[in-house]
C-alpha positions as CSV (number, residue, x, y, z in Angstrom):
1,X,-8.5,0.4,35.6
2,X,-10.5,0.5,32.5
3,X,-9.7,-1.8,29.6
4,X,-8.3,1.0,27.2
5,X,-6.1,2.0,30.1
6,X,-5.1,-1.5,30.7
7,X,-4.1,-1.8,27.0
8,X,-2.1,1.4,27.2
9,X,-0.2,0.4,30.2
10,X,0.5,-3.1,28.5
11,X,1.7,-0.9,25.4
12,X,4.1,1.1,27.9
13,X,5.5,-2.1,29.5
14,X,6.4,-3.7,26.2
15,X,9.9,-2.8,24.9
16,X,11.2,-5.8,22.9
17,X,10.0,-6.4,19.5
18,X,9.1,-10.3,19.1
19,X,8.6,-11.3,15.5
20,X,5.5,-13.3,16.3
21,X,1.9,-12.5,16.0
22,X,0.4,-10.4,18.8
23,X,-3.3,-10.2,19.7
24,X,-4.2,-7.3,22.0
25,X,-7.7,-5.8,22.0
26,X,-10.8,-6.0,20.1
27,X,-12.5,-3.9,17.3
28,X,-14.6,-2.4,20.2
29,X,-11.5,-1.4,22.0
30,X,-10.0,0.1,18.7
31,X,-13.1,2.1,17.9
32,X,-13.3,3.5,21.5
33,X,-9.5,4.6,21.4
34,X,-10.0,6.3,18.1
35,X,-13.3,7.9,19.0
36,X,-11.4,9.2,22.3
37,X,-8.4,10.3,20.1
38,X,-10.7,12.9,18.3
39,X,-9.4,12.2,14.9
40,X,-7.3,9.5,13.0
41,X,-4.7,9.4,10.3
42,X,-4.6,6.1,8.2
43,X,-1.6,4.0,6.9
44,X,-2.4,1.3,4.6
45,X,-0.4,-1.4,2.9
46,X,-0.6,-4.2,0.4
47,X,-2.7,-6.3,2.8
48,X,-5.7,-3.8,2.1
49,X,-5.8,-5.0,-1.5
50,X,-5.5,-8.7,-1.2
51,X,-9.3,-9.0,-1.1
52,X,-9.3,-7.3,-4.4
53,X,-7.2,-10.1,-5.9
54,X,-3.7,-8.2,-5.6
55,X,-1.3,-10.3,-3.6
56,X,1.0,-8.8,-1.0
57,X,4.7,-9.5,-0.5
58,X,4.8,-10.4,3.2
59,X,1.3,-11.7,4.0
60,X,1.1,-15.2,5.5
61,X,-0.2,-16.7,2.3
62,X,2.2,-14.6,0.0
63,X,4.6,-16.3,-2.4
64,X,8.2,-15.5,-2.1
65,X,9.3,-13.0,-4.6
66,X,12.2,-10.8,-5.3
67,X,11.2,-7.2,-6.8
68,X,13.4,-5.5,-9.1
69,X,15.6,-2.9,-7.6
70,X,15.8,0.8,-9.1
71,X,19.5,0.3,-9.8
72,X,18.9,-3.0,-11.8
73,X,16.1,-1.2,-13.8
74,X,18.0,1.8,-14.7
75,X,21.4,0.6,-15.4
76,X,20.6,-2.6,-17.4
77,X,18.5,-2.7,-20.6
78,X,18.0,-6.4,-20.3
79,X,16.5,-5.8,-16.9
80,X,14.0,-3.4,-18.2
81,X,13.2,-5.6,-21.1
82,X,12.5,-8.3,-18.5
83,X,10.4,-5.9,-16.4
84,X,8.4,-4.8,-19.1
85,X,7.6,-8.3,-20.5
86,X,6.4,-9.2,-17.0
87,X,4.4,-5.9,-16.6
88,X,2.9,-6.5,-19.9
89,X,1.2,-9.7,-18.4
90,X,0.8,-8.3,-14.9
91,X,-1.1,-5.2,-16.0
92,X,-4.1,-6.9,-17.3
93,X,-5.1,-8.3,-14.1
94,X,-4.0,-5.1,-12.1
95,X,-6.1,-3.0,-14.5
96,X,-9.3,-4.9,-13.8
97,X,-9.1,-5.0,-9.9
98,X,-12.0,-3.3,-8.2
99,X,-11.9,-1.6,-4.6
100,X,-13.0,-4.2,-2.0
101,X,-15.1,-3.3,1.3
102,X,-12.0,-2.1,3.0
103,X,-11.2,0.4,0.5
104,X,-15.0,1.7,0.3
105,X,-15.1,1.8,4.2
106,X,-12.1,4.3,4.3
107,X,-13.7,6.3,1.6
108,X,-16.9,6.5,3.4
109,X,-15.0,7.3,6.7
110,X,-13.1,10.2,4.9
111,X,-16.4,11.7,3.7
112,X,-18.6,11.1,6.5
113,X,-16.4,12.3,9.4
114,X,-18.4,10.8,12.3
115,X,-17.2,10.3,15.9
116,X,-13.6,10.1,14.6
117,X,-12.7,12.4,11.4
118,X,-10.1,11.3,9.1
119,X,-7.4,13.6,8.6
120,X,-6.0,11.8,5.6
121,X,-4.9,8.5,4.1
122,X,-1.3,7.5,3.6
123,X,-0.9,4.5,1.4
124,X,2.0,2.5,0.4
125,X,0.1,0.7,-2.4
126,X,0.5,1.7,-6.1
127,X,-2.6,-0.1,-7.3
128,X,-5.0,3.0,-7.3
129,X,-7.7,1.2,-5.5
130,X,-8.1,4.1,-2.9
131,X,-8.7,6.6,-5.4
132,X,-11.1,4.3,-7.3
133,X,-12.9,3.8,-4.1
134,X,-13.4,7.7,-3.6
135,X,-10.6,8.6,-1.2
136,X,-9.5,12.2,-1.8
137,X,-7.2,13.2,1.2
138,X,-4.7,10.8,0.0
139,X,-0.9,10.5,0.1
140,X,0.4,8.0,-2.4
141,X,3.8,7.3,-1.1
142,X,5.1,5.1,-3.5
143,X,3.4,6.5,-6.6
144,X,0.7,5.0,-9.0
145,X,1.1,2.1,-11.4
146,X,-1.4,3.6,-13.7
147,X,1.2,6.3,-14.6
148,X,4.5,5.9,-16.6
149,X,7.3,8.6,-16.3
150,X,10.1,9.2,-18.8
151,X,13.3,9.1,-16.9
152,X,15.1,11.7,-19.5
153,X,12.3,14.4,-20.1
154,X,10.1,13.7,-17.0
155,X,6.9,13.3,-19.2
156,X,4.1,11.4,-17.6
157,X,1.8,9.1,-19.7
158,X,-0.9,6.6,-19.1
159,X,0.0,3.0,-18.3
160,X,-3.1,1.8,-20.4
161,X,-1.5,3.7,-23.4
162,X,1.8,2.1,-22.9
163,X,0.1,-1.3,-22.6
164,X,-1.4,-0.5,-26.2
165,X,2.0,0.4,-27.5
166,X,3.6,-2.7,-26.0
167,X,0.9,-4.9,-27.7
168,X,1.7,-3.3,-31.0
169,X,5.3,-3.8,-30.6
170,X,5.0,-7.4,-29.4
171,X,2.2,-9.0,-31.8
172,X,3.5,-12.6,-31.1
173,X,3.1,-12.2,-27.4
174,X,-0.2,-13.6,-26.0
175,X,-1.7,-12.0,-22.9
176,X,-2.7,-14.7,-20.3
177,X,-6.2,-14.5,-19.0
178,X,-5.1,-15.1,-15.3
179,X,-1.6,-14.8,-14.1
180,X,-2.6,-16.6,-11.0
181,X,-1.8,-15.5,-7.4
182,X,1.6,-17.1,-7.3
183,X,2.7,-15.1,-10.5
184,X,1.3,-11.7,-10.0
185,X,2.9,-9.1,-7.5
186,X,1.7,-6.0,-5.7
187,X,3.4,-3.6,-8.3
188,X,1.6,-5.2,-11.3
189,X,4.7,-7.4,-12.2
190,X,4.1,-11.0,-13.4
191,X,6.3,-14.0,-13.8
192,X,7.1,-14.8,-17.3
193,X,9.7,-17.4,-18.7
194,X,10.5,-15.8,-22.3
195,X,11.4,-12.1,-22.4
196,X,14.7,-11.7,-24.2
197,X,13.1,-10.8,-27.4
198,X,10.4,-8.6,-25.8
199,X,10.4,-5.0,-27.5
200,X,10.1,-2.1,-25.1
201,X,8.4,1.1,-25.8
202,X,10.4,4.4,-25.5
203,X,9.3,7.9,-24.7
204,X,7.1,9.5,-27.4
205,X,8.4,12.8,-26.7
206,X,12.0,12.3,-26.5
207,X,12.8,8.8,-27.1
208,X,14.0,8.3,-23.5
209,X,13.6,5.2,-21.0
210,X,10.2,4.7,-19.7
211,X,9.5,3.7,-16.1
212,X,6.3,3.2,-14.1
213,X,5.8,6.1,-11.9
214,X,6.2,4.1,-8.8
215,X,9.0,4.1,-6.2
216,X,11.2,0.8,-6.6
217,X,12.9,-0.8,-3.9
218,X,16.2,1.0,-3.5
219,X,14.7,4.2,-4.6
220,X,14.0,7.2,-2.2
221,X,10.3,8.3,-1.6
222,X,10.0,12.0,-3.0
223,X,10.3,14.4,-0.2
224,X,7.3,16.2,-0.9
225,X,5.1,12.9,-0.3
226,X,7.0,12.3,3.1
227,X,6.4,15.7,4.2
228,X,2.7,15.4,3.3
229,X,2.5,12.0,5.1
230,X,4.0,13.6,8.3
231,X,1.7,16.4,8.1
232,X,-1.4,13.9,7.9
233,X,0.0,12.1,11.1
234,X,0.6,15.3,13.0
235,X,-3.0,16.5,12.3
236,X,-4.2,13.4,13.9
237,X,-5.0,12.4,17.2
238,X,-4.2,8.7,16.5
239,X,-2.8,6.4,13.8
240,X,-4.3,3.3,12.2
241,X,-2.2,1.1,10.2
242,X,-4.0,-1.3,8.2
243,X,-2.7,-4.1,6.0
244,X,1.1,-3.4,6.4
245,X,3.8,-5.5,8.1
246,X,5.8,-2.3,8.2
247,X,8.8,-4.0,7.1
248,X,10.4,-1.2,5.3
249,X,11.3,2.2,6.8
250,X,8.8,4.0,4.3
251,X,5.9,3.0,6.4
252,X,7.6,2.1,9.7
253,X,8.7,5.6,10.4
254,X,5.2,7.1,10.6
255,X,4.3,4.5,13.2
256,X,7.4,5.4,15.1
257,X,6.6,9.1,14.8
258,X,3.2,8.7,16.1
259,X,4.2,6.8,19.0
260,X,7.0,9.3,19.8
261,X,4.6,12.2,19.7
262,X,2.3,10.5,22.2
263,X,-0.5,9.4,19.5
264,X,-2.1,6.0,20.2
265,X,-1.3,3.5,17.2
266,X,-3.8,0.9,16.3
267,X,-2.6,-2.0,13.9
268,X,-4.7,-4.4,11.8
269,X,-2.8,-7.0,10.1
270,X,-2.4,-10.6,9.5
271,X,1.0,-11.6,11.1
272,X,3.3,-9.6,12.9
273,X,4.5,-6.1,12.1
274,X,7.7,-4.3,13.0
275,X,5.5,-1.8,15.1
276,X,3.8,-4.3,17.2
277,X,5.6,-3.1,20.2
278,X,4.1,0.4,19.7
279,X,0.6,-0.6,19.2
280,X,-2.0,0.1,22.0
281,X,-4.5,-1.9,20.1
282,X,-3.2,-4.8,17.7
283,X,-5.8,-6.7,16.0
284,X,-5.0,-10.0,13.8
285,X,-8.2,-9.5,11.5
286,X,-8.9,-9.4,7.7
287,X,-8.5,-5.7,6.9
288,X,-11.9,-5.6,5.0
289,X,-13.7,-6.9,8.1
290,X,-11.9,-4.7,10.5
291,X,-12.1,-1.5,8.7
292,X,-15.7,-2.2,7.8
293,X,-16.4,-2.9,11.7
294,X,-14.6,0.2,12.7
295,X,-16.5,2.4,10.3
296,X,-19.8,0.9,11.5
297,X,-18.8,1.6,15.3
298,X,-17.7,5.1,14.6
299,X,-20.9,5.8,12.8
300,X,-19.3,6.3,9.3
301,X,-21.1,3.3,7.7
């Protein structure tokens, strides 16, 4: 029995999800499997951006953080003031983040094709780094932190513009040069102690409540994005998951869908994921190293 078939047999024999790190296969195994599948869809999470200085929520070195819920933001003015005071600090660092080798490898993969063309990239990240790297066949499941939407009239404005307005409204608030890993979160939210007097910008068009155009915890993902993500997975012969623990259903459903429809699943992540039992090849590697290595092996470097 070949090594790849042995891996498939191991996958089929595995039933119970164990919340522990699982090592199953190598980069060569992953590349061979993807090449034989003919095409790939990629699903990324916050772990892909950690090498760009953007922390994740659930990685082995991440700090415990409780993100704001959608209902908390929408229904409580004090919560909105607290959020925007934190975002005012966090945006400075998020806005300066650059794509890392993992982002760049995926962009090259999309444009080069090689032995395993990419049907598209679905990301749970809101940091915009895939776009900056050059990815174009992209589904941003949770939106973009660079955009701000009015909850009343739907007008979309630039987060950079809102940052300037917040600075004008709060001239006494000094931006910290470095929020620090423990104080910055993947959605650009940063910890601040004093926020009660922070002044929040309103919509220029109608005076309504402004919200970052990202999906908060407790907020549904827009149906058109979910549909586009399923179409991306359905068009591919395999699914590659990189840098996501798949803890929330938003991403997990696509891994389950791929496995249910008979597509092999390759997972690259530090620490366990909720889809480990579905993986034909499971690698506990740095995502920049793994994605660059896969691109080289699939002749898209």
